[in-house]
N, C-alpha and C positions, 0 to 999 in steps of 0.2 A: 830698265834699259830703254833707250830711245832708238827705235829701229825704223828704217825706211826701206820699203820693198817696192821695186819697179817691176810691173808685170802681174796681171791678175789671172794668168792661166792656171793650169792644174797645180803646178808646183807653188805658184804665188798664193793661190787661195788656200792651199793646205798649210802653208807657212803662216798666213794671216790668222787662221784658226788656232794653230798650235802655239804660236808665240804670244798672241793676245790673251789666251786663257792662262798663260803663265805669269800674267801681271805686267807684261811689257807694254810700253806706249808705242803702238804701231801705226805708221802712216803708209798707205798704199797709193802709188802713182800708176794710173791705168788710162790708156787713151779711150777705151770704149766705155762710155758713160753707163750703159746698161749693165755691163759686167761689174763695173765698180759699185753701182747701186746695190746689186744683188749681194756682193760680198760684204759691203758695209752693213747691210740690213741683218746679216746673219752673224756678225762679229762685233766686238767692241773696238773698232778701229776708226781712224780718220781717213777719208778718201780725197784724192785730188785728181781731177781729170787733166791729162796732159801727157806729153812725151817725157819720159824719164831721163832722156839724154839731153834735155834742154836746160840750160843754165838757170833761167828765170824760174822754171818749174821746180828745180831743186832748191833754189832759194826759198820759194814759197813753202816747200816741205821741210824747211829748216834743216837741210842736210848738214850744214857746217857744225851743227850742235849734236848730230846723231852719233850713237855709239857703234852701230852696225848698219851698213848700207848693203842691200842685197838686190842684185839685178838678175831677174829670171824671166825676161821676155823670150819670145820664140826666136829672136834674131841675135846671134852671138855678137855681131859687130855693135849693135845697139847696147848690149850689156857691157861691152868693153868701153865704149865711149862714155856711157853713163857712170861707170865705175871710176874712170880716169878723172872726170869732172868732180865726182864726189870726193875723191882723194885730194884733189887740188883745193876743194872748198873746205876741207878739214875733217871729213868723216874719219873717225878713229880706226874703223875696220871696214874693209870692203870685200864682198863675196859676189862672185859672178858665176853664172852657168854658161858653159861653152860646150856645145854638142858636136861641133865640127871635128871630124877625125884629124884634120890637119893641125888644129890647135891642140888637141888632146895628145898627139904623139910627141909634143914638146911642152907638156903642161907646166913643168917647173920653170922653163925658160920664159914662157909667156907670162906666168904669174909674177916672176921676179922683175921682168922688164916693165910691166905695167904697175908695179908696186901694189899688187892685189894681195890681200890677206889669204884668201882661199879661192881656188878655182875648182869647180865641181862639174862632173859630167854624169848625168843620171843614167844614161845608157851604158856607159863604161862600168859604173858601180853595179848596175843590175846584172851585167854580164859576169862580173866577178862573183857575185852571189850564185849565179846559175852554174858557173864552172865549179864552184865549191860543192854544189849539190851533186854534180856528176862524180866528183872525187869521193863523196860520202853517200853512196847510193842507198844505204839503209835508213838515212834520216830524211824527214820531210822538210826540215830547215836546219841550217847550221850557222851559229854565231861564234866567233872566236874572241878570246880574251887574252890579255897579257902577251901580245905578239904571237898568237897562235899556240901558246903552250897548253891552254885548256880550252875545250870546245863545249858549247851547249847545243844539244841536238833535240829535235822534235820528233816524237814517235807516236803512232796510234796503237792503242790497245785493241786488237781485233779478236775474233772468236778463237783463234789459235793460240793467243798469248797466254802465258802462265802467270801474267801479272794481274789478270782480272780477279776482282773480289778479294784482294789482299790489302791489309792496311799498311801504313808507312813503317810501323815498327817491324812487321814481318818482312817488308821490302828491304829495310836496312840490314836485317839479319842475313838475308840472302845475297845482297849486293852491297857490301861494305864500302866499296870505292866509288859508288854511284849515288848521286843525290837528286831527288825529284824536286825541282824548283817551282814549277807551275803545272796546274792541271786545267785544261780547257774542256768543259763539259757542256756540249751544245754551244750556246753563245755566252755562257758564264765562265769566267776565269777566276781561279782562287789559288792561294798559296797553301799547300797542304801541310799538315802537321801530324803527329804520331798516330792518332786514331782515324785519320782520313782514309777512306777505302777507295781504291782504284776500281773503275768499272769499265766494262766493254764499251768501246766507242770513245773513251776519253782520249784526248791528245795530251801527252805529257812532255814537258821540257826537262831534260835531265842533263847533268854535267859530270865530267870525269876525264881522266887521261885517255889518250887514244887507244892504248892497249886494253884498258878496262872497258871502254865503250865497245870495242870489237867483240869482246867476250859477252858483254851485256846484250848486244843485238841478237846473238844466237840464243841466249837464255830467254829473251823476250819474244822470240819467234818473229823478229823483224829483220833478220839478216838477209841481205841481198848480195848476189855475186857482183863482182867488178863489172862496170859498164864498158862494153866494147863497141857499141854501135848507137848512133843518135840520129833521129829524124827531127829536123827543125822546120816548122811551118812559118814562113815569113822571112823576108830577107832584108830587113831594115838595118838601122844603126846597131842595135843590140846584137844582131846576128853577126855583123862584121867583127865587133869586138870579141864576141864569144868564140868565133872560129879561130881568132888569133890566140885566145887563151887556151883553147882545147888542142891546138896544133901539137904541143909536146907530148900529148897523151897517145898519139897515133891511133885515133879511133876511126871507125868506118862511119862517115857522116854524109847524110843526104839533106839538102835544103830544097824546099818547094817555095817558089816565089812567083806570083802572078804577073808582076811587071817585068817585061822582057829586058828592058834596059838594066834594071837592077840585077836580074839573073845573070846577064852577060858580065856585068862588073864583078859580081861575086866569083863567078867562074874564073875570070882572069886573075883575080887576086889570090884565089885558093884553088889551084889546079888539082889538088889532091882530093877535093870535095866534089861529090856528084850534085850538080845543081839542076833542078827540073823547073822549067818555065810552065807553070800551071796553077790552077785554083786550089789552094790548100784546104778550102772548106768543102770541096767536092769529095764526098765519101767514096765515090766510084774511083776517083784518082788515087785516093789514099789506099784503097784496096789493091789497085794495080801496082802501086809502089810498095806493097807489102809492109804496111805500117806495123802489123803484128810481129814482124821479124826483128824489130829494133828493140834494144834494151831500154832506150829512153826516147820520149817524144817531148819536144819543147814547142809550145805554141806562142808565136811572137808577132802575130798580125797586129795592125793598128786598131782593131775593133775588139773590145772586151768580150762581147757576146760570141764572136767567132772563136776566140781563144777558149772560152768555156765549153762551147759545143765540140770543138776539136779535141779537147782534153777528155771530155765525157766519152767521146767515141774511142779514144785511145784506151780508156779504162775498160770499156766494153770488150776491147781486143786483148785485154789482160797484159798490156804493156806495164812492165814492173816499175818504171820511173817516169812520172809525168810532171812537167813543170809548166806553169801557166802564168803569163804576164797579165796583170790586171791593173788598170789605171784608176778606176773609180772605186774608192773605198766602200761605197754603199753596196757594192756587189759582194763584198767579202763575207758578209754574214749569212749568205745563202749557200756558200760553197760547201759547207759541211754536209749538206743534204744531197749534194749531187756527186759525192765521192771523189772530189779532186784531191790531189796530194799537195805538192809544193806550189805556193803562190808567191809571185814576186811583184812588188809594187814600186817602181822606180822613184816616184815622188816621195814615198814614205822613207826610202833609204836616204834620200837627200835631206829630208826634213830632220831625220834623226841626227845626221852629221851637223847640221846648222844649229839645232837645239843644243847639242853637246857643246859646240863652240860658244854659244851665247852663255850657257851656264858657267863655263870655265871663266868667262870674262867677269861674271857677277861676283865671283868669290876668289879673287886672285891671291888672297893671303891664306886661304885654307887649302883643303885637299881637293883639287880640281876633278871634275868628271872627265875621265879619259876615254870612256866608251859608254854608249847609251843605246839601248834597243827597246823599242816599244813592241810588245808582243801580244798575242791573243786579242785581236781586235783593239789594240791600244789600251787594254785594261790593266796591263802590268808593265812595269819598267824594270829593266835589268841594267845596273850601272856599275862601272868599274872606277874605283878611286885609287889614287896613289897617296898614301898617308904622309903628311908632313910633320915636322917636329912640333908645329904649333897646334896640332889637333888636341882636342880636349878629351878624347876617349882612349888615348894610348895607355897601355899598361894596366887597364882595368879588366878583370875577368868578365867575360861576356855574360856570365850569370848575374853579375851585379849591374849590368847596363839595363836601364829601363827603356828598351827600344820601343818605337812606335808600333801600333797594331798593324797586322797584315804585312809584316816585314821579316825577311829571312837573310841572315848573313850566310851566303852560300859557301864561299871559301876564301881563304887567305893564301896568298903566295908570298913566301918569304925567301928571297934569293932564288934558289932552284927548287925549293920544297913547296908542294901543294898541300895545304892543310884544310881538311873538312872539319871545321871547329866544333867543339862542344863548350859547355859552360866554363871549363877551366882555362880555355885558351884566352890570350890577350892579343890586342892589335898593337903593333909596334911601328915606329917611324920607318918609312921607305917600304912598308908592306904594300902589296896590291890587294885590295879588298873588293869583292863582288857582292853586291846587295840586290835582292829581289824585293819589289814592293808594289802593292796596288795603290799606294799613295803616290802623288806626283810632286814634281818641282824640287827634288833634292839637288842642291848646288854643291854640297860639301858632305864629307863623311860624318861630320858632327851633327848633321840634320837628322840622322837616324834615331837620335835619342830625344826623349821628351825633355824639354828645357828644365834645368835645375833639379832633375830627379835622378838620383843615383841610388840604387839599392844598397843598403848597408849589410855587412855581415852580421848574422844573428849571434 
């Protein structure tokens, strides 16, 4: 795929790395030559210094021939102008980032009016993930498949858990309706099989129906009561969206924001929320505001290190649900050692959405990727496919499919039935299939099989 990206900020850089490693031809347009040089040196892309909303610059980047044009500068208006020019020049698909609340409140109208393929708001998407975590307090992270009918949740095996030191065979005997899809042990992630033994400190990703998961939380010692109060540190864009999403839950919410103007604006928009104008990194203030009395603490300042410290302090206060916003992926690998719980990275959420879209374009005749999540420090992918009539793996017992190594067919959804498959099950057209793999770059359900190798019945 020929892809042109405008903007070499956090999101743009992340996309350059992710999309170029998948074999796409990527061109980055960035005004700052130093930023451009740094990104070009760490990736296999072409860089052009210039304004992405400039006609001549887009011609130089060969935008008329590109398959996907992505505008992710810090300025919404620049992204819009750049995307309109790209569309007029002939770019097949255009994606832009718009962070302004005024645009996001009418997102479909703006997208259709501009002829844009996809309009994404990282702060809004991050807020949706955080709201989901408030609704599922027992989980460290939650991802939904097939329109929310099945959820995958992340849990930690602590010293109180009954899951420590049992293998997957024993686990399956105890929890027939739950499947362990991924184990994260330290910094290493793997897909477990029958004799794999779960250990204290492991983070596991499991899937099942909501009723089954609720029972499992209690059996695993991970059950947490419904959240009724939330403290949010930082009053930026994510906080605004999050307060809107949490409003129907009727929670007791307090926001601490150091900027007086932002604090006043939040208070006027959300009169039911207590807004404190103060420094949320001041532990004396946090003590005065009784942080320990809240069921959940969400740290959303603009500085990663401040968010980490705030969350560590909340953990010291035994707050049961802690959510931390982190922008720099490089910090992710140290979080396990400091006891943080749920970590949200807005740019990663956006990158997953765009990568899913790009992959669906690459294989229009096969079974498109309908959902994609990169988990466990991006070591494992979970993909949802909708199987088409043209698929080459339909009606073959799974025991006869020679699938690639480090791959698990997690479940099949056929109409309203959720199937945790065994060797006798087959995949049929119109099924939804969820696959977990430490291999990357699956565009189609047929990619799970080693080419031209199907096991024969003995």
